[in-house]
C-alpha positions in Angstrom: 17.4 16.3 -42.3 14.0 16.6 -40.6 13.0 15.2 -37.5 10.2 12.9 -37.0 7.4 13.4 -33.6 6.7 9.4 -32.8 3.1 9.5 -33.1 1.1 10.1 -29.1 0.5 6.5 -28.9 4.1 5.2 -29.2 5.8 7.8 -26.4 6.1 6.8 -23.0 7.1 8.5 -20.0 10.3 7.0 -18.4 8.0 5.2 -14.9 6.1 4.0 -17.4 8.7 2.0 -18.9 9.7 0.9 -16.2 6.9 -0.1 -14.4 6.2 -2.4 -17.4 9.8 -3.4 -17.2 9.6 -4.7 -14.0 6.1 -6.4 -14.6 8.0 -8.4 -17.4 9.2 -12.3 -16.6 13.3 -11.9 -17.1 13.4 -15.4 -18.3 16.8 -14.7 -17.7 17.1 -14.6 -13.7 13.6 -15.8 -12.8 13.7 -18.6 -10.8 12.0 -21.8 -13.7 10.6 -25.2 -13.5 11.9 -27.6 -16.1 8.9 -27.3 -18.3 8.8 -23.0 -17.9 6.5 -22.2 -15.8 7.4 -19.6 -13.0 7.4 -21.1 -9.4 3.5 -20.3 -7.2 6.1 -20.2 -4.0 4.2 -22.9 -3.1 7.1 -25.2 -1.6 10.3 -24.1 0.4 12.5 -25.6 -2.8 11.6 -22.4 -4.3 12.4 -20.2 -2.2 15.8 -22.2 -1.5 16.5 -21.2 -4.8 15.0 -17.5 -5.4 17.8 -16.8 -2.6 20.7 -18.8 -4.5 20.1 -16.6 -6.9 21.8 -12.6 -7.4 19.3 -11.1 -7.4 18.2 -12.7 -4.0 21.0 -12.7 -2.0 21.7 -9.0 -2.3 17.5 -8.6 -1.0 18.4 -11.3 1.9 21.8 -9.3 2.3 18.9 -5.9 3.3 17.0 -7.8 5.6 20.2 -9.4 7.6 20.9 -5.8 8.4 17.7 -4.8 10.0 17.9 -8.4 12.2 21.1 -7.7 14.2 19.6 -5.7 16.8 16.9 -7.9 17.0 17.9 -10.4 17.6 21.0 -9.4 19.7 18.0 -7.1 21.8 16.2 -11.4 22.9 17.4 -14.2 24.3 19.5 -16.3 22.7 17.0 -19.6 24.0 14.0 -18.4 23.6 13.9 -17.0 20.6 12.0 -18.4 16.9 11.2 -17.4 13.4 8.0 -18.0 11.7 8.3 -18.6 7.5 11.5 -19.3 6.4 14.5 -16.7 7.1 17.1 -19.1 7.1 18.9 -16.6 4.5 18.3 -13.5 6.8 20.6 -15.9 9.9 23.3 -15.8 11.1 24.3 -19.8 11.4 26.6 -18.9 14.5 25.1 -18.7 18.1 21.7 -18.3 19.3 20.4 -20.0 17.1 16.8 -19.1 16.8 14.2 -22.3 16.4 12.3 -22.5 13.2 8.7 -22.9 12.9 7.9 -24.2 9.0 4.6 -24.2 7.7 4.2 -28.3 7.1 2.5 -27.0 3.6 5.2 -26.2 2.7 7.7 -28.5 3.9 11.2 -27.5 5.7 14.9 -27.0 4.9 17.4 -28.1 7.1 18.3 -25.1 10.0 21.8 -24.8 10.4 23.6 -27.1 8.5 26.0 -27.3 10.1 24.8 -28.7 13.7 22.1 -30.0 15.4 19.0 -29.1 13.6 16.5 -26.6 15.8 13.3 -25.9 13.2 10.1 -28.4 12.6 7.1 -28.4 10.4 3.7 -26.9 12.5 0.7 -25.3 11.3 1.1 -21.2 11.7 -2.4 -21.1 13.2 -1.5 -23.5 15.9 1.9 -23.7 17.0 3.5 -26.2 19.2 4.6 -23.8 21.9 3.5 -23.3 25.8 2.0 -20.2 26.2 4.0 -17.5 26.3 7.3 -19.5 26.0 9.1 -17.1 23.8 10.8 -13.9 24.4 11.6 -12.4 20.3 9.0 -13.8 17.2 10.8 -13.4 13.5 7.2 -13.8 10.9 8.7 -13.0 7.5 7.7 -15.0 4.0 4.9 -16.4 6.6 1.7 -13.7 7.5 1.3 -12.4 3.9 1.0 -16.3 2.5 -2.1 -17.2 5.2 -5.5 -17.2 5.0 -6.4 -15.8 8.2 -3.5 -13.1 9.6 -5.5 -12.7 12.7 -5.6 -16.2 13.9 -2.1 -16.0 13.1 -0.8 -13.5 15.2 -3.2 -14.6 17.9 -0.8 -17.1 18.3 1.9 -15.2 18.3 0.3 -13.2 20.7 0.0 -16.7 23.4 3.6 -17.5 23.1 5.2 -14.6 22.9 5.7 -13.6 27.0 4.8 -10.5 28.6 8.0 -8.2 27.3 8.4 -10.2 24.3 8.2 -8.4 20.8 7.9 -9.7 17.2 8.9 -8.3 14.2 6.8 -9.3 11.0 8.3 -8.3 7.8 6.0 -8.7 4.6 5.5 -7.2 0.8 5.2 -3.1 0.9 2.3 -2.7 -1.0 3.3 0.3 -3.0 6.6 -0.8 -3.2 7.3 -2.9 -7.0 8.4 -6.2 -5.0 4.7 -6.7 -4.7 4.4 -6.7 -8.5 7.5 -8.4 -9.4 6.3 -12.4 -9.8 9.0 -13.8 -10.3 10.2 -12.9 -7.0 8.6 -14.6 -3.4 7.7 -10.8 -2.4 5.5 -10.9 -5.7 3.3 -13.2 -3.9 0.5 -13.7 -1.1 -0.8 -10.1 0.6 0.6 -7.1 0.3 0.4 -4.1 2.5 1.1 -1.0 4.0 2.8 0.1 6.8 -1.2 1.8 8.0 -2.7 -1.7 6.8 -0.1 -4.3 8.7 0.2 -1.6 12.0 -3.8 -1.7 12.1 -3.8 -5.3 11.6 -1.0 -5.8 14.8 -2.9 -3.9 17.2 -5.9 -5.6 16.7 -4.6 -8.9 17.8 -2.5 -7.4 20.8 0.5 -6.0 19.8 1.3 -1.9 20.4 3.8 -1.5 16.7 7.1 0.1 18.1 8.9 0.8 14.3 8.2 0.9 10.8 10.7 0.3 8.5 11.1 0.0 4.5 13.9 -1.5 2.8 15.0 -3.0 -0.9 14.2 0.2 -2.7 16.1 -1.5 -6.0 14.6 -2.8 -8.1 13.7 -6.5 -8.7 16.2 -6.5 -11.6 19.3 -8.8 -11.5 21.1 -6.6 -13.9 24.8 -5.6 -14.0 23.6 -1.6 -13.4 21.0 -2.1 -10.2 23.2 -5.1 -8.6 26.8 -2.6 -8.3 24.9 1.1 -7.3 22.2 -2.0 -4.6 23.2 0.5 -1.9 23.6 3.8 -3.5 20.1 2.8 -4.2 19.6 2.6 -0.9 20.5 5.5 0.9 18.5 7.6 -2.7 15.6 6.0 -2.0 15.3 6.4 1.6 16.0 9.6 1.5 13.9 11.1 -0.9 11.5 7.9 -1.4 10.6 6.2 1.6 7.5 5.1 0.8 8.6 3.3 -2.1 10.3 -0.5 -0.2 10.0 -3.4 -1.7 9.9 -5.5 1.6 8.0 -3.6 4.8 9.3 -4.6 8.4 7.1 -4.0 11.7 8.4 -3.4 14.8 5.8 -4.3 17.4 5.7 -5.6 21.7 3.2 -7.6 22.7 0.3 -5.8 24.9 0.1 -7.3 28.8 -3.8 -7.8 28.5 -5.4 -9.7 25.6 -8.0 -7.0 23.4 -11.1 -7.8 23.7 -12.3 -11.2 22.5 -8.9 -12.4 22.1 -9.2 -14.9 26.0 -11.9 -16.2 24.9 -10.7 -17.5 21.6 -7.5 -18.5 23.4 -9.1 -20.4 25.7 -11.4 -22.9 22.8 -8.0 -22.9 21.0 -7.2 -27.0 20.8 -4.6 -28.5 21.6 -1.7 -28.7 19.7 0.5 -31.3 17.6 3.0 -32.6 17.8 4.9 -31.1 14.8 6.0 -33.4 12.2 10.9 -33.8 12.8 12.8 -32.5 10.0 17.0 -34.6 10.1 16.0 -37.5 12.1 19.2 -38.4 11.7 20.2 -36.1 14.0 17.8 -37.1 16.7 14.6 -36.1 17.6 13.8 -32.3 18.2 11.7 -30.9 20.9 9.4 -27.5 20.9 10.9 -26.7 23.7 13.8 -24.5 23.9 
């Protein structure tokens, strides 16, 4: 029997088919509300639900490996994260202070000891100047309407030898297109865009890394070969990682215009407390 050729309109490359599959919601693995609507990741509970899934746990493991050296080089008494970082952190000492956007709510951190997190305004942090030597931004910068002011605050609270690590969705990666994950929301960045933004707000980018080369799918095939996909992707398609990490040092002198903006900054309000039954939390650490 002679084989029939498919019409040209029905033919598609593997690349276009794969891209279409990523963009179509995967209802078997998506995080959903009771009414069937997909989460928009504007509440802390939505982040927690995603990182309890198999897909969320896999990407959290990849990010956690990148954070070990960053925290190890800092002082245990002057480290903090801004955003949502609990799935990526080790709950054992040293425990960084958690600064969680008030509009999103907060989750108890850590769960096994005294609470070390508070609700804050990311554009007006309740910390004194030059207070931290390590600061992690994750699930934070891409959601801010004024990312420049957020970075100005990070510059203010870091000391002279302070170091900042920013984790955002990579604009050219598949994860930025998967709306069922938190990396598919907010403003994604390319490496060049993020480095230029950091430079304009008082930081010197030192290292850029990309991870999460596996597609944002929870199928058993991708989960089984996740580590192999990471190795192949980092070698042959380094720009396609779904998550972008840029580590930067604080400039000792503020860029032009920053000093006047900081002088006009209003005094930060007292942060809302989380876990009041465990005692009050002071923003000083």
